[in-house]
Wavefront OBJ file of the C-alpha trace (Angstrom):
o trace
v 16.776 45.010 -122.790
v 14.242 42.848 -124.109
v 16.560 41.020 -127.421
v 14.547 42.181 -130.918
v 13.477 39.233 -133.009
v 12.420 38.317 -136.605
v 9.965 36.452 -137.584
v 7.748 33.997 -135.413
v 9.285 33.587 -131.970
v 11.608 30.778 -131.563
v 11.005 27.285 -129.960
v 11.888 26.275 -126.006
v 14.981 24.569 -125.491
v 14.516 20.608 -127.372
v 15.666 18.995 -124.020
v 15.330 19.789 -120.358
v 17.451 16.694 -119.018
v 18.969 17.294 -115.705
v 22.900 15.453 -115.666
v 23.637 14.693 -112.106
v 26.964 14.084 -111.743
v 27.909 12.382 -108.532
v 30.821 9.549 -107.397
v 27.918 8.297 -104.674
v 26.037 6.052 -105.838
v 23.489 5.938 -103.072
v 23.651 9.952 -103.886
v 22.858 9.964 -107.310
v 19.594 7.320 -106.934
v 18.629 9.444 -104.514
v 18.785 12.987 -107.005
v 17.317 10.906 -109.318
v 14.139 9.815 -107.883
v 13.728 13.162 -106.388
v 13.844 15.103 -109.825
v 11.630 12.205 -111.756
v 9.081 12.538 -108.724
v 8.179 16.297 -109.732
v 8.639 15.320 -113.707
v 12.031 16.025 -114.333
v 13.906 13.937 -116.768
v 17.331 12.836 -115.308
v 20.397 11.240 -116.485
v 23.160 10.238 -113.933
v 27.169 9.829 -114.561
v 29.710 8.539 -111.482
v 32.269 10.733 -112.803
v 33.207 13.711 -114.673
v 34.946 11.843 -117.431
v 32.106 10.029 -118.254
v 29.629 13.458 -118.426
v 32.079 15.095 -120.497
v 31.889 12.117 -123.199
v 28.340 12.908 -123.868
v 26.807 15.970 -125.847
v 26.190 19.105 -123.385
v 23.198 20.362 -125.941
v 21.058 17.353 -124.217
v 20.814 18.887 -121.369
v 19.468 21.671 -119.290
v 20.733 21.984 -116.336
v 24.150 20.457 -114.744
v 23.826 19.116 -110.884
v 27.761 18.739 -110.719
v 29.876 17.420 -107.023
v 32.334 19.562 -106.057
v 34.685 17.004 -104.495
v 35.257 14.284 -106.577
v 38.070 11.003 -107.399
v 39.375 11.548 -110.648
v 38.385 15.179 -112.448
v 36.964 17.303 -109.558
v 33.904 19.634 -110.169
v 35.527 22.502 -110.534
v 37.811 20.823 -113.202
v 34.859 20.051 -114.971
v 33.505 23.429 -114.550
v 36.079 25.017 -116.259
v 35.955 22.608 -119.003
v 32.716 24.156 -120.050
v 33.921 27.341 -119.695
v 36.375 26.638 -122.194
v 34.300 24.985 -124.346
v 32.250 27.987 -123.983
v 28.997 25.963 -123.222
v 26.079 27.930 -122.090
v 24.746 25.021 -119.449
v 23.785 25.930 -115.958
v 25.946 24.347 -113.801
v 24.838 23.564 -110.185
v 27.245 22.802 -107.356
v 26.995 20.070 -105.064
v 29.269 21.001 -102.039
v 29.785 19.479 -98.378
v 29.872 22.125 -95.417
v 34.027 22.415 -96.273
v 33.966 22.729 -99.587
v 32.074 26.018 -99.347
v 35.131 28.006 -100.775
v 35.525 26.187 -103.655
v 31.432 26.157 -104.429
v 32.267 30.702 -104.312
v 34.732 30.008 -106.377
v 33.474 28.280 -109.149
v 30.463 30.826 -108.916
v 32.823 33.786 -109.567
v 33.890 31.072 -112.865
v 30.117 31.102 -113.775
v 28.463 28.536 -112.026
v 24.726 29.363 -111.621
v 24.342 28.291 -108.205
v 25.943 26.136 -104.860
v 23.951 24.237 -102.899
v 24.906 22.590 -99.559
v 24.270 18.590 -98.428
v 21.910 17.395 -96.832
v 19.852 19.013 -99.206
v 16.405 21.137 -98.805
v 14.609 18.635 -101.798
v 12.355 21.806 -101.888
v 15.221 24.093 -102.290
v 16.518 21.915 -104.721
v 13.903 21.603 -106.878
v 13.660 25.101 -106.859
v 17.240 25.464 -107.691
v 17.178 23.419 -110.600
v 14.079 25.081 -112.270
v 15.725 28.342 -112.180
v 18.423 27.304 -114.109
v 16.049 25.671 -116.654
v 14.465 28.796 -116.880
v 17.970 30.321 -117.632
v 18.486 28.090 -120.004
v 15.306 28.084 -122.269
v 16.210 32.123 -122.121
v 19.671 31.871 -123.163
v 18.408 29.280 -126.218
v 15.661 31.407 -127.195
v 18.249 34.821 -127.118
v 20.354 32.121 -129.741
v 17.513 31.494 -132.010
v 16.316 35.044 -132.181
v 20.200 35.778 -133.052
v 20.517 32.714 -135.509
v 17.311 34.692 -137.190
v 18.484 38.163 -137.166
v 21.612 36.295 -138.628
v 20.155 34.886 -141.599
v 17.606 37.772 -142.494
v 20.750 40.458 -142.320
v 22.840 37.986 -144.583
v 19.479 38.432 -146.970
v 19.827 42.136 -147.336
v 21.950 43.885 -150.291
v 25.120 44.774 -149.546
v 24.230 48.720 -149.743
v 21.070 47.811 -146.922
v 23.436 45.930 -144.959
v 26.008 48.909 -145.280
v 22.921 51.314 -144.648
v 21.515 49.394 -141.939
v 24.838 50.154 -140.113
v 25.635 53.221 -140.963
v 21.647 53.823 -138.992
v 22.824 52.195 -135.967
v 26.111 54.035 -135.697
v 23.783 57.205 -135.864
v 24.024 58.806 -139.463
v 21.070 60.417 -141.012
v 19.541 59.840 -144.113
v 21.843 62.619 -145.866
v 25.085 61.646 -144.080
v 24.783 58.009 -145.514
v 23.773 59.516 -148.810
v 26.871 61.590 -148.775
v 29.278 58.902 -147.465
v 27.666 56.327 -150.115
v 27.635 58.493 -152.837
v 23.726 58.116 -153.576
v 20.899 60.019 -153.194
v 19.262 60.432 -149.318
v 15.763 59.011 -151.403
v 17.395 56.058 -152.241
v 18.730 55.723 -148.680
v 15.583 55.667 -147.780
v 14.140 53.178 -150.424
v 16.683 51.142 -149.075
v 16.370 51.550 -145.380
v 13.221 50.339 -145.796
v 13.466 47.293 -147.333
v 15.880 46.229 -144.927
v 13.217 47.220 -141.874
v 11.082 44.739 -143.488
v 13.215 41.895 -144.610
v 14.369 42.016 -140.674
v 11.146 42.068 -139.219
v 12.386 46.019 -137.261
v 8.706 48.138 -136.963
v 10.973 51.003 -136.579
v 14.659 52.536 -136.739
v 15.185 52.448 -133.034
v 14.620 48.273 -133.417
v 16.723 48.676 -136.515
v 19.457 49.660 -134.198
v 18.480 47.312 -131.569
v 19.011 44.065 -133.576
v 22.432 45.967 -135.143
v 23.668 46.106 -131.540
v 22.552 41.988 -131.082
v 24.432 41.739 -134.135
v 27.478 43.229 -133.132
v 27.430 45.152 -136.054
v 28.237 48.105 -134.070
v 29.330 48.331 -130.349
v 26.416 49.111 -127.918
v 26.655 52.127 -125.871
v 27.233 51.947 -121.915
v 24.920 52.657 -119.887
v 24.379 56.252 -118.625
v 25.071 56.752 -115.116
v 22.522 58.174 -112.476
l 1 2 3 4 5 6 7 8 9 10 11 12 13 14 15 16 17 18 19 20 21 22 23 24 25 26 27 28 29 30 31 32 33 34 35 36 37 38 39 40 41 42 43 44 45 46 47 48 49 50 51 52 53 54 55 56 57 58 59 60 61 62 63 64 65 66 67 68 69 70 71 72 73 74 75 76 77 78 79 80 81 82 83 84 85 86 87 88 89 90 91 92 93 94 95 96 97 98 99 100 101 102 103 104 105 106 107 108 109 110 111 112 113 114 115 116 117 118 119 120 121 122 123 124 125 126 127 128 129 130 131 132 133 134 135 136 137 138 139 140 141 142 143 144 145 146 147 148 149 150 151 152 153 154 155 156 157 158 159 160 161 162 163 164 165 166 167 168 169 170 171 172 173 174 175 176 177 178 179 180 181 182 183 184 185 186 187 188 189 190 191 192 193 194 195 196 197 198 199 200 201 202 203 204 205 206 207 208 209 210 211 212 213 214 215 216 217 218 219 220 221
């Protein structure tokens, strides 16, 4: 489902810098050269500890070696998971590290690639990761705009949005809130205008996106 948005479209992510984390200096330099040769900006780190001292918001994707001295790639990834970071993580593995890479995928990694790399495959994986990061950023911005719009509503208008999303009719809302059905309709239309909802169905989708009501489970075929 496409996330409903209010008002103007959101900007793309402010940065598409690729973080490259590997203890092998020659490989780091090779990856930086490859990515920058196709117009991607990179920043290299010799260890997971060094990377974790930076702000993750400055990066569009992370190329992370699985096996490193000090913190392993899996430990770095777990820290990102614990911090609820949305940064797409691409694990880099040697042939013997595939089981570790599979574990990383189960823990939310975007993809894993084996050394030695196929250059075109690596570039394609990185570009797909950047595309996901952009989608996540736009979703976050859309939610932020919806939250701001919802906060501008009067308390009764907020309650009516929730009741509409719960499936209540104007008459049921009126009886529940002790106001007239006409007043409910006026408040509902005000709320729709403020939220940028073209119709009641879109208002319901917005309420679900804001977690004002639980999402319905998918209908099984």
